[in-house]
N, C-alpha and C positions, 0 to 999 in steps of 0.2 A: 684466237678467242676474242681478243680486244676488238679486232676488226669486225667480227660478227655482231658483237654487242653494239658497236657504234652504228652499224648498218640498221640494226633493229630499232635503235633509238631514233635515227633519222626518219625511218619509215613511219614510226608512230607519230612523230612530230609533224610530218607532212600530211598524214591522214587527219590529224586533229585540225590543222590549218584549213584543209579542204572542207571538212565538216562545218567549221565555223563560217566559211565563206559561202557555202551552198546549203541553205535551209532545205529540209526534206519536204515540208508540208506547207509552204507559204510562197507567195509571189511578191516580189518587190521590184520597183523600177527606179533607177536614179538617172536624172537628166541634168545637164549643165548648159549654160549659155547666158548670153547677155540680154536676150529678149524674153518674151512670154514663154513659160515652160508648162509642159503637160506630162504627167507621169501616171499612166494607167496601172491599176492592179486589179486582179480578178479574184472572185470567189465563185465556186460552183455549189448549188443547192440541190438536194433531192428530198422528197417526202415519200415515205413508205406507208401506205394505208393497208391494214390487214383486211382480208375477206371476212364477212360475218353474215349471219342470218338469224333474225329474230321473228318468232311466230307466236301469235296468241289467239286462242278461241275460248271465250268466256272469261272467268275471273282471273286476274293477274296472280301469278304465283303457282303454288302446287295444288290448289283447290280444283277438283274436277266437278263441274256443275252437273246436276241431273235435272233434265226437263221432263216433267210428268204431265201426261195428257189424261184427264179424267172425263170420260164420256158420260153425259147425262143419260139416265135410263130411257128417257123418251126419245133419244136420238140415236140409239145404237144402230149402226149400219145404214143410216139414211143418207149418207154422202154429204152431210153437213160438216165442214171442216171444224176441228176442235183445237182451240189454242191451249197452250200449256202453261205451267208455272215452273219456276226454278232457274230461269236464265238470269244472267247478270245485267242485261240491258233492260232496265225498268221492271225487273221482277217477273216478267212474263216468259213466253217461250222464245226469247230472242237472246242472242249472244253477241258481244262485242268481238270483232275480229280485226287483227292488224298483222301486217307482214312487212318486214323491213330487211333489205339485203343489198349488197353491192357487188355481186359477182355474176350477174347475168339473169336470164329468164328463169323465174321461179315457177315451179309446178306444185300444186296442192293436190294430194291424192287421198281419197277416203277409203277406209277399211273398217271392219268391225269384228267382234269376237263371236259372231253367231254361226260360224262354220258353214256359211252359205245358206242357212235356213231362216234367217231373220231373227226377230225377237221371240224368245221361247216362253211358253206358259210356265208359271211357277211350279205346277204339279202335273200338268197334262202334256201330251205330245203335240198339242196345238202350237202354231206359230203365227206371227203377223209379219208380213214382208216389210222390208225397209222402203219399198216403193210406196207404202202408205204414209211415210213421213216426208212431207214436202219442205223444201227450203227456198226462201227468197232472200235476195241480197238488196240492201239499201243502195248499193252502187253497182248496178248491173253492167256498167261500162268498164270499170277499172278493177273491181274485185268481185268477180262472179264466184258462186259456190259450186263445188262438185255435187252432182246429184247422188243421194244416198242409194245404195243397192245392197242386195243380199250377198253377192259375190265380192263386192268391193272393187276398187281399181278405177273408178271414175275420177276424172281430173278436171281442174280448172287452172287458168294461168292469169295471175294479176298482170295488168299492163305496166310495162316499165315506165318510170317517170322521165328518165334521161340517161343516156349511156347504158351502164349496167346497173343502175340504181332503181330499186323498187321501194316505195314508201306509200303504202295504201292502207286504208282502214274502212270498215263498213260494219253494219249490223246484219247478221243473218237471223232470219225469223223462221221458226219451225211451226208446222201444223200437222195434225193427224187427219188424214183424208177421210177416214171413217166410212170406207166404201162397202164393208162387209159386216154381216152379223157373225160374231165369233163367240166362243165360250167365255163365260164370265171368269174374271181373275186378273192377276197382274202378269204382264208380259215384259220381258226385258230385265232391266237393272244390270249392273256390271257383271253379275253372276250368271245371267241367263241370256246372253247375246246382245245386251243393250249398250255395250261399250263401243262407241264410235271413235276411231282415231283418225285425225287429219294430220297428214305429214307434208310439210313444205320441204322441197328439195331444190338445190341450186347446182348447176353444172360445175 
């Protein structure tokens, strides 16, 4: 029994000595001599950047802007485009847009809640197609807009800045083409097919 205890004590003492002599997570170098000495020691660095995607159309935060086109009675259906009100960019029919991400090519897809029929009349069965709402971008090179459609699914792709990074902003301006004479009343709003959703996705 004494022999086993002695062996165990020696093993523990030797392990402690080795642990003290060999640090687990550091490097050190000792050199000796009579001339110039050089003792290198190294550290390794790594930086971990998370993937992220930020997308804005209109007012920052939870507010959903509503752009309203009011056609003058004398111009109904005469193909004179009508500007709107309610956008966050200058108070007209324009919206500030920005997209920021670091995971590769971003795709922006448009959709709406009009079930394929466009903007619906408040009380009648009449509709106005989303093809009547035009969109122009202030930066047609780097942040183009997807064309609005009744079925949804049209896309656009902002141009990458460098590597996998996208950092683009623009103003998208909307107009009502006013190409047809239609029944009087209000079309759209969020309850009647007027809610457009832009979705930015990253692979």
